[in-house]
Every structure is written in C-alpha cells, then in structure tokens.
C-alpha positions as CSV (number, residue, x, y, z in Angstrom):
1,M,11.1,276.9,57.7
2,S,12.7,273.6,56.8
3,V,10.7,270.6,55.7
4,S,11.3,268.9,59.1
5,G,9.4,271.7,60.8
6,V,12.5,273.1,62.6
7,Y,12.6,276.8,62.7
8,Q,15.8,278.6,61.7
9,P,17.0,281.1,64.4
10,S,16.0,284.1,62.3
11,E,12.5,282.6,61.8
12,F,12.0,281.9,65.5
13,E,13.2,285.4,66.3
14,V,10.4,286.9,64.1
15,V,7.7,284.9,65.9
16,H,9.2,285.4,69.3
17,D,9.5,289.2,68.8
18,V,5.8,289.4,67.8
19,F,4.8,287.3,70.8
20,K,6.8,289.4,73.2
21,R,5.5,292.7,71.8
22,I,1.9,291.6,72.2
23,A,2.2,289.6,75.5
24,R,3.6,292.6,77.3
25,E,0.6,294.8,76.5
26,T,-1.5,295.8,79.5
27,W,-4.6,294.4,78.1
28,F,-3.1,290.9,77.4
29,D,-4.0,288.1,79.9
30,R,-0.6,286.9,81.0
31,T,-1.6,283.7,82.7
32,I,0.6,280.8,81.8
33,A,-2.1,278.9,79.9
34,R,-3.1,281.9,77.9
35,Q,0.5,282.7,77.0
36,R,1.1,279.2,76.0
37,D,-2.0,279.1,73.8
38,F,-1.1,282.5,72.2
39,A,2.5,281.4,71.5
40,A,1.1,278.3,69.7
41,F,-1.2,280.5,67.7
42,C,1.8,282.8,66.7
43,L,3.8,279.7,65.6
44,R,0.8,278.3,63.6
45,A,0.2,281.7,61.9
46,Y,3.9,281.8,60.8
47,Q,3.8,278.2,59.7
48,S,0.7,278.9,57.6
49,G,2.5,281.5,55.6
50,V,2.2,284.7,57.5
51,T,6.0,285.3,57.5
52,D,6.2,289.1,57.0
53,P,6.9,290.5,60.5
54,D,4.5,293.4,60.2
55,R,1.7,291.3,58.8
56,L,2.3,288.6,61.4
57,F,2.1,291.3,64.2
58,E,-1.2,292.6,62.8
59,E,-2.7,289.2,62.5
60,C,-1.5,288.1,66.0
61,E,-2.6,291.3,67.6
62,R,-6.0,291.1,66.1
63,V,-6.5,287.6,67.4
64,A,-4.9,288.4,70.8
65,R,-7.3,291.3,71.4
66,A,-10.3,289.0,70.5
67,R,-9.1,285.9,72.4
68,Y,-6.4,286.7,74.9
69,A,-7.4,290.0,76.5
70,W,-8.3,290.4,80.1
71,P,-12.1,290.4,80.6
72,T,-13.5,293.9,80.7
C-alpha cells in the first residue's frame, strides 16, 4: 500500500477476495451493516500488515466467526 493509503488494484483484490469468500458462507450474517463492518475489519487487518492472502483469510475468518456469524 502506498504512503497515501491508496490500495493498488492487486492489493485491493486480495482483501476483496478474502471478504467475498467469507461473506458468502452460510453462517455469515449478511445484513448490510454487518458486511460493512466486516469489510472495514478486512481492510484494517491488511493495512496492519497481514498481507499474505492465506494468513489474511485465516485471521478474517476467525474474527468473522466470532463477531459476524448469525446468532445460534
């Protein structure tokens, strides 16, 4: 990511792919507010240095299951 905070297309694609993979899971709460919050979390995780796609997926999935899953 550049100093200005602008994501390069390849960087955005990594984050977007992780978001899409998790957000389409049946357990994920797909209300607009929850999706927006989770998308922001994914971007913050990437920005904090979790840039490896597999590691980003693991971190985001762990948090999504804890915070963004439908109530059971």
